[in-house]
C-alpha positions as CSV (number, residue, x, y, z in Angstrom):
1,M,-23.9,23.7,37.6
2,R,-24.1,21.8,40.8
3,C,-21.0,20.3,42.4
4,N,-19.8,18.7,45.5
5,Q,-18.5,21.2,48.1
6,F,-15.2,19.3,48.0
7,D,-15.0,19.3,44.2
8,I,-15.2,23.0,43.3
9,P,-13.6,23.8,39.9
10,D,-10.6,26.0,40.3
11,S,-10.0,26.7,36.6
12,R,-12.0,27.4,33.5
13,R,-10.8,24.2,31.9
14,E,-12.0,22.1,34.9
15,F,-15.3,24.0,34.9
16,L,-15.9,23.2,31.2
17,C,-15.0,19.6,31.7
18,K,-17.5,19.2,34.6
19,A,-20.3,21.6,33.6
20,G,-23.6,19.9,32.6
21,G,-22.5,16.4,33.5
22,G,-19.4,16.8,31.4
23,F,-20.9,17.9,28.1
24,G,-18.9,21.1,28.4
25,A,-15.9,19.0,27.6
26,L,-17.2,18.4,24.1
27,A,-17.3,22.0,23.3
28,Y,-13.9,22.5,24.9
29,A,-12.4,19.6,22.8
30,A,-13.8,21.0,19.6
31,L,-12.2,24.4,20.3
32,T,-8.8,23.2,21.5
33,G,-8.3,19.9,19.7
34,D,-7.8,18.1,22.9
35,S,-8.5,14.4,22.9
36,L,-12.1,13.3,23.8
37,M,-10.6,10.1,25.1
38,A,-8.2,11.6,27.6
39,S,-9.0,11.3,31.2
40,T,-6.7,14.2,32.1
41,T,-4.9,16.9,30.3
42,E,-2.0,16.9,32.8
43,N,-0.1,14.1,30.9
44,P,-0.4,14.0,27.1
45,A,0.5,10.3,27.1
46,A,-1.8,9.2,30.0
47,T,-3.5,5.9,29.5
48,K,-6.8,6.5,27.7
49,I,-8.4,3.2,26.8
50,A,-8.9,0.9,29.8
51,N,-10.7,-2.0,28.1
52,R,-8.6,-3.1,25.2
53,F,-9.6,-5.9,22.8
54,G,-6.4,-6.5,20.8
55,K,-3.6,-8.8,21.8
56,A,-0.7,-6.5,21.1
57,K,0.5,-4.0,23.7
58,N,3.7,-2.8,22.1
59,V,5.1,-2.3,18.6
60,I,8.7,-2.8,17.3
61,W,8.9,-1.4,13.8
62,L,12.1,-2.5,11.9
63,F,12.3,0.2,9.2
64,M,14.6,-0.6,6.2
65,E,14.9,2.9,4.9
66,G,15.5,3.3,1.2
67,G,13.4,0.5,-0.1
68,P,14.4,-3.2,0.2
69,S,13.9,-5.3,-2.9
70,H,11.0,-7.7,-2.3
71,L,12.0,-9.5,-5.5
72,D,15.3,-10.5,-3.9
73,L,14.0,-11.3,-0.4
74,F,10.4,-12.6,0.0
75,D,8.7,-12.6,-3.4
76,P,10.3,-15.0,-5.8
77,K,9.3,-14.5,-9.5
78,P,10.7,-17.0,-12.0
79,A,9.4,-14.9,-14.9
80,V,11.8,-12.2,-14.0
81,N,14.8,-14.4,-14.9
82,E,13.0,-15.8,-17.9
83,L,12.6,-12.3,-19.3
84,A,15.9,-10.9,-18.0
85,G,17.4,-8.5,-20.6
86,Q,14.1,-7.8,-22.3
87,S,11.8,-4.8,-21.9
88,L,8.6,-4.9,-19.9
89,P,5.9,-6.8,-21.9
90,D,3.4,-4.7,-23.6
91,S,0.7,-6.2,-21.5
92,F,2.0,-4.3,-18.5
93,A,1.0,-0.7,-17.9
94,R,4.2,1.5,-17.8
95,P,4.7,2.6,-14.2
96,V,5.8,6.1,-13.1
97,T,9.3,5.6,-11.7
98,A,11.5,7.9,-9.7
99,M,14.3,7.8,-12.3
100,G,12.3,7.2,-15.4
101,E,13.5,3.6,-15.9
102,A,10.1,2.1,-17.0
103,N,11.5,1.0,-20.4
104,S,14.8,-0.4,-19.1
105,P,15.5,-4.1,-19.5
106,I,14.4,-6.5,-16.8
107,L,17.2,-7.4,-14.3
108,E,17.9,-11.0,-13.3
109,V,17.4,-12.0,-9.7
110,K,20.5,-13.9,-8.6
111,R,19.1,-15.3,-5.3
112,K,18.7,-18.9,-4.3
113,W,15.3,-19.6,-2.7
114,K,14.2,-21.9,0.0
115,Q,10.8,-22.8,1.5
116,C,11.3,-22.5,5.2
117,G,9.7,-24.0,8.3
118,E,6.5,-26.0,8.4
119,S,4.7,-23.1,6.7
120,G,6.9,-23.3,3.6
121,L,7.4,-19.5,3.4
122,W,9.8,-18.5,0.6
123,I,12.8,-16.6,1.8
124,S,16.0,-16.0,-0.1
125,D,19.6,-16.8,0.8
126,W,20.2,-13.1,1.6
127,L,18.3,-13.8,4.9
128,P,19.5,-17.2,6.1
129,H,18.7,-16.5,9.8
130,H,15.1,-15.6,8.9
131,H,14.8,-19.2,7.7
132,D,14.8,-20.2,11.4
133,V,11.9,-18.0,12.4
134,A,9.8,-18.4,9.2
135,D,6.9,-19.9,11.1
136,E,6.6,-16.8,13.2
137,L,6.2,-14.5,10.2
138,C,3.1,-13.2,8.3
139,V,4.5,-12.1,4.9
140,I,2.4,-9.4,3.1
141,R,3.3,-9.3,-0.6
142,S,0.7,-6.8,-1.7
143,C,1.6,-3.5,0.0
144,V,1.0,-0.3,-1.9
145,S,2.1,3.3,-1.3
146,D,1.7,6.6,-3.1
147,G,5.3,7.9,-2.7
148,I,7.6,7.4,-5.6
149,N,10.5,9.2,-4.0
150,H,12.1,8.7,-0.5
151,A,10.7,11.9,1.0
152,G,7.1,11.1,0.1
153,G,7.5,7.4,0.7
154,V,9.1,7.7,4.2
155,C,6.6,10.4,5.1
156,Q,3.6,8.3,4.1
157,M,4.8,5.1,5.6
158,N,5.2,7.0,8.9
159,T,2.3,9.5,8.8
160,G,-0.1,8.3,6.1
161,A,0.5,11.3,3.9
162,V,3.2,12.0,1.3
163,F,3.4,15.6,2.6
164,G,4.6,16.5,6.1
165,G,2.5,17.9,8.9
166,R,0.5,14.9,10.1
167,P,1.2,12.8,13.2
168,S,3.3,9.7,12.9
169,L,1.8,6.3,13.6
170,G,3.8,6.2,16.9
171,A,2.2,9.4,17.9
172,W,-1.2,8.0,17.2
173,V,-0.4,5.0,19.3
174,S,0.8,7.3,22.1
175,Y,-2.4,9.3,21.8
176,G,-4.7,6.3,21.7
177,L,-3.1,4.1,24.4
178,G,-0.9,6.4,26.4
179,T,1.9,5.1,28.6
180,V,2.3,2.4,31.2
181,T,5.6,3.8,32.5
182,E,6.4,7.3,33.9
183,S,10.1,6.8,33.7
184,L,10.6,6.1,30.0
185,P,9.2,7.7,26.8
186,T,6.1,6.2,25.2
187,F,7.6,6.4,21.7
188,V,11.3,5.7,21.0
189,V,13.2,6.0,17.7
190,M,16.7,4.5,17.0
191,K,18.8,4.7,13.8
192,D,21.9,2.7,12.9
193,S,24.3,5.5,12.1
194,A,24.9,9.2,12.5
195,S,23.1,9.8,9.2
196,M,19.6,11.4,9.5
197,V,16.5,9.7,8.3
198,V,14.9,11.3,5.3
199,N,12.6,14.2,6.4
200,G,14.4,14.2,9.8
201,A,12.4,14.4,13.0
202,R,9.1,14.9,11.1
203,A,9.2,11.1,10.5
204,W,8.4,10.6,14.2
205,G,6.7,13.9,14.9
206,S,3.3,14.6,16.4
207,G,2.1,16.9,13.7
208,F,-1.0,18.8,14.8
209,M,-1.2,16.7,18.1
210,P,0.4,17.9,21.3
211,S,4.1,17.7,21.1
212,G,4.2,15.3,24.0
213,H,3.3,12.4,21.6
214,Q,6.3,12.8,19.4
215,G,9.1,10.2,19.4
216,V,12.3,10.4,21.4
217,L,15.5,9.8,19.5
218,F,18.0,7.4,21.0
219,E,21.5,7.8,19.5
220,T,23.7,5.0,18.3
221,G,26.5,3.5,20.4
222,A,26.9,2.5,24.0
223,E,25.3,5.7,25.3
224,P,21.9,6.1,23.5
225,L,20.8,9.0,25.8
226,R,23.1,11.8,26.6
227,N,23.4,13.5,30.0
228,L,21.7,10.7,31.9
229,N,24.3,11.0,34.7
230,N,24.6,14.1,36.9
231,P,27.5,16.4,36.1
232,A,30.6,16.1,38.4
233,G,30.0,17.7,41.8
234,I,26.2,17.7,41.5
235,S,24.3,15.5,43.9
236,G,21.0,13.8,43.1
237,G,19.3,16.0,45.6
238,G,20.7,19.2,44.2
239,Q,19.7,18.1,40.7
240,K,16.2,17.4,41.8
241,N,15.9,20.8,43.5
242,K,17.1,22.5,40.3
243,I,14.5,20.6,38.2
244,D,11.7,21.3,40.6
245,F,12.5,25.0,40.6
246,I,12.6,25.0,36.7
247,N,9.2,23.2,36.6
248,Q,7.7,25.8,39.0
249,L,8.7,28.6,36.7
250,N,7.5,26.6,33.7
251,Q,4.1,25.9,35.3
252,R,3.7,29.6,36.2
253,H,4.4,30.6,32.7
254,F,2.1,27.9,31.3
255,A,-0.9,29.2,33.3
256,G,-3.1,31.0,30.8
257,R,-1.2,29.5,27.8
258,E,-2.7,25.9,28.0
259,S,-3.3,25.8,24.2
260,N,0.5,25.9,23.6
261,S,1.3,22.2,23.4
262,E,5.0,22.7,22.8
263,L,5.1,24.5,26.2
264,E,3.3,21.6,27.8
265,A,5.6,19.1,26.1
266,R,8.7,21.0,27.4
267,I,7.4,20.8,31.0
268,H,6.8,17.1,30.6
269,S,10.2,16.6,29.0
270,Y,11.9,18.0,32.1
271,E,9.8,15.8,34.4
272,L,10.5,12.8,32.2
273,A,14.2,13.6,32.0
274,A,14.4,13.6,35.8
275,R,12.7,10.3,36.1
276,M,14.9,8.8,33.4
277,Q,18.0,9.8,35.2
278,A,16.9,7.3,37.9
279,D,15.6,4.4,35.8
280,A,16.9,4.7,32.2
281,P,20.6,3.9,32.9
282,E,19.5,0.4,33.9
283,A,17.0,0.0,31.0
284,I,19.6,0.9,28.3
285,D,22.5,-1.1,29.8
286,V,22.4,-4.0,27.3
287,D,25.9,-5.0,28.5
288,Q,24.4,-6.6,31.6
289,E,22.7,-9.2,29.4
290,P,24.3,-12.7,29.5
291,A,26.8,-13.5,26.7
292,H,24.6,-16.1,25.0
293,I,21.8,-13.4,24.6
294,K,24.2,-10.9,23.1
295,E,25.5,-13.6,20.8
296,L,21.9,-14.4,19.8
297,Y,21.5,-10.8,18.5
298,G,24.9,-10.8,16.8
299,M,26.6,-8.4,19.1
300,D,29.7,-10.5,19.0
301,Q,30.2,-9.8,15.2
302,K,31.3,-6.5,13.7
303,E,28.7,-6.6,10.8
304,T,25.7,-7.2,13.2
305,Q,26.9,-5.4,16.3
306,V,25.1,-2.0,15.8
307,Y,21.7,-3.3,14.8
308,G,22.0,-6.2,17.2
309,R,22.5,-3.8,20.1
310,Q,19.5,-1.8,19.0
311,C,17.2,-4.9,18.7
312,L,18.3,-6.0,22.1
313,L,17.7,-2.6,23.5
314,A,14.2,-2.6,21.9
315,R,13.4,-5.8,23.7
316,R,14.5,-4.3,27.1
317,L,12.4,-1.2,26.5
318,V,9.4,-3.2,25.6
319,E,9.8,-5.2,28.8
320,R,9.7,-1.9,30.7
321,G,6.6,-0.6,29.1
322,V,7.6,1.5,26.1
323,R,4.7,1.4,23.6
324,F,6.2,2.0,20.2
325,I,9.8,1.6,19.1
326,Q,11.1,2.2,15.6
327,L,14.5,0.9,14.5
328,Y,15.9,2.4,11.3
329,S,18.3,0.3,9.3
330,G,20.1,2.2,6.5
331,A,19.3,5.7,7.9
332,G,19.7,8.2,5.1
333,S,18.1,5.8,2.5
334,K,21.0,3.4,2.3
335,W,18.7,0.6,1.2
336,D,18.3,2.6,-2.0
337,S,19.8,0.5,-4.8
338,H,19.7,2.2,-8.1
339,S,23.1,0.6,-8.8
340,N,25.1,-2.3,-7.4
341,I,22.2,-3.9,-5.7
342,E,24.2,-7.1,-5.1
343,S,26.8,-5.4,-2.9
344,N,24.4,-2.9,-1.3
345,H,21.7,-5.4,-0.3
346,G,24.2,-8.1,0.5
347,R,25.9,-5.9,3.1
348,L,22.7,-4.5,4.6
349,C,21.0,-7.9,4.8
350,K,23.9,-9.3,6.6
351,G,23.8,-6.4,9.1
352,V,20.1,-7.0,10.1
353,D,19.4,-10.7,9.4
354,K,20.8,-12.2,12.6
355,P,19.7,-9.4,14.9
356,I,16.1,-9.5,13.6
357,A,15.9,-13.3,13.9
358,G,17.4,-13.1,17.3
359,L,14.8,-10.5,18.4
360,I,12.0,-12.8,17.2
361,A,13.4,-15.8,19.0
362,D,14.2,-13.9,22.2
363,L,10.7,-12.4,22.4
364,K,9.2,-15.9,21.9
365,Q,11.3,-17.7,24.5
366,R,10.4,-15.0,27.0
367,G,6.6,-15.2,26.3
368,M,6.6,-11.7,24.9
369,L,5.9,-12.3,21.3
370,D,2.1,-12.7,21.8
371,D,1.7,-9.1,22.9
372,T,4.6,-7.5,21.0
373,L,3.9,-6.7,17.3
374,V,7.0,-6.8,15.2
375,I,6.9,-5.1,11.7
376,W,9.5,-5.2,9.0
377,G,9.6,-3.2,5.8
378,G,10.6,0.0,4.0
379,E,8.8,2.9,2.3
380,F,8.5,0.9,-0.9
381,G,10.1,-2.0,-2.9
382,R,12.1,-2.2,-6.1
383,T,11.2,-2.7,-9.7
384,P,11.9,-5.7,-11.9
385,M,13.4,-3.4,-14.5
386,S,17.1,-2.6,-14.2
387,E,18.7,0.8,-13.6
388,K,22.3,1.5,-14.5
389,G,22.6,-2.2,-15.5
390,N,22.9,-3.6,-12.0
391,G,20.3,-1.8,-9.8
392,R,16.6,-1.4,-9.4
393,D,14.3,1.7,-9.2
394,H,11.6,2.5,-6.6
395,N,8.4,0.5,-6.7
396,P,5.5,1.7,-4.6
397,T,2.9,-0.2,-6.6
398,G,3.6,-3.7,-5.1
399,F,6.1,-4.6,-2.4
400,T,6.5,-6.8,0.7
401,M,6.3,-6.2,4.4
402,W,6.0,-8.7,7.2
403,M,4.5,-8.8,10.7
404,A,5.1,-11.2,13.6
405,G,3.5,-11.6,17.0
406,G,0.9,-9.4,18.5
407,G,-2.1,-11.6,17.5
408,V,-0.9,-12.0,13.9
409,K,-1.5,-15.4,12.3
410,A,2.0,-16.7,11.8
411,G,3.4,-18.7,8.9
412,Q,1.1,-17.3,6.2
413,T,1.5,-15.3,3.1
414,I,-1.0,-12.6,2.3
415,G,-1.7,-11.1,-1.1
416,A,0.3,-11.3,-4.3
417,T,2.0,-9.3,-7.0
418,D,1.9,-10.0,-10.7
419,E,4.3,-12.4,-12.4
420,L,7.1,-9.8,-12.4
421,G,6.5,-8.4,-9.0
422,L,5.6,-4.9,-10.3
423,Y,1.9,-4.4,-9.3
424,A,-0.1,-5.8,-6.3
425,V,-2.9,-7.8,-7.8
426,E,-4.4,-9.7,-4.9
427,D,-5.5,-8.3,-1.4
428,R,-3.9,-4.9,-2.0
429,L,-3.0,-3.3,1.3
430,H,-2.4,0.4,1.0
431,V,-0.4,2.2,3.8
432,H,-3.7,3.4,5.2
433,D,-4.9,-0.2,5.6
434,I,-1.5,-1.1,7.2
435,H,-1.9,1.7,9.7
436,A,-5.5,0.7,10.4
437,T,-4.5,-2.9,10.9
438,V,-1.7,-2.0,13.3
439,M,-4.1,0.1,15.4
440,G,-6.6,-2.8,15.4
441,L,-3.9,-5.3,16.5
442,L,-3.2,-2.9,19.4
443,G,-6.9,-3.1,20.4
444,M,-8.0,0.2,18.9
445,D,-10.8,0.8,16.4
446,H,-9.1,3.3,14.1
447,T,-12.4,4.8,13.2
448,K,-13.0,5.9,16.8
449,V,-9.5,7.1,17.6
450,V,-10.2,10.7,16.6
451,Y,-8.4,13.9,17.1
452,M,-10.2,17.2,16.5
453,H,-8.0,19.6,14.5
454,K,-9.4,23.0,13.5
455,G,-12.9,21.6,13.7
456,R,-12.2,18.6,11.6
457,P,-12.1,15.0,13.0
458,E,-8.8,13.5,12.1
459,R,-7.9,9.8,12.0
460,V,-4.7,7.9,11.4
461,D,-5.9,6.5,8.1
462,L,-7.2,9.8,6.6
463,N,-10.6,8.1,6.5
464,E,-9.5,5.7,3.8
465,G,-8.1,2.6,5.6
466,H,-9.6,-0.7,6.7
467,F,-8.5,-3.3,9.3
468,Y,-7.4,-6.5,7.5
469,Q,-9.2,-9.2,9.4
470,D,-7.4,-12.1,7.7
471,I,-4.1,-11.2,9.3
472,T,-5.3,-12.3,12.8
473,S,-4.9,-15.7,14.3
């Protein structure tokens, strides 16, 4: 190998990356699983794709955990009420349901429906504030998943697989695009209560990727991040010296153990924490927003205060360069409605309707909606058949999600379910297709964002998804 006298490799890793015009990096990546797209191994979230072709730069995923009923929100089915009290017609294949309610009578939908905006999108009376932003939404009525229970459904909607161990979509975005800010995490997760999301931190984990790509959990309340301020009696300079000394020890221990991604992530977490102490307090301080903005998000009302605060915080984080933000409503599967769907969904819809509509309106008025992709949905939908007389079972075979902004063609409805809303029958979009489409809207060809794991090229879609072209404007 020939090299410039001022560019002499000082480690085996650098030698492999530069030997033979850089072809040594291919062998190194195959052995270690490091990204072939990364320009450096020093920061696991460093920017990796310079020339992007998609419109979206950021994602805000509004995750309704537990399975919201598409039949009561975005997918009106007159036949459900016509057949209410009767069994599923013989012409329908009996689905496999979580609670075995396939032969239960069909449950009436009590909603009032309205065609909203110039686009005429159908939205129920449970989401009246969504009526005002209907022309910004692209409603996808033909989503399909493989998970019939919450553990498998939440896992697949986040990672693509019904079993744990794979990177979450947010981790893939971090890996593919990297970060634009050194003082805030690339991937942030928020939930609306102290309850834990099903599967816990694995829902936003990095799987077999370096740990630096996993999500960072922000807590509920006025102080989403603990310990941002220095302890009493500790100056900023003293804190910096302490962190610098800890990082020196960590770097010394890390030498020779470069394959340990958790060790590398721990080092970066200390460095990130130090930078966040300087910049994050301002970023998360939603109280400095003017009163009319806080009112737009519903922060002036008890029912909408929590999710409104988180939606407003998400907008502030996007403004400051955070790539991927996931906001869980109903953490702990509270959207699950095996019984009392009227009271359950009525309460939860009221808690998120105004904050979500406020987020869409605020992003648009600031010129941010064009490059911010907003996603709404849960791990699956609900069945037309009843459970316990006043609830609905899980339905992964046909349910609704919507997207807005980020290059999505607004005011359109994609796909369809059958006349009872049980099965997707037109333009079926599996979770793998949804993930591939999100990657495409962010400017990444999902077939080329590859991570080598144990000699196997891994992709976000498990080699099964396709980018849905008709969703773009």
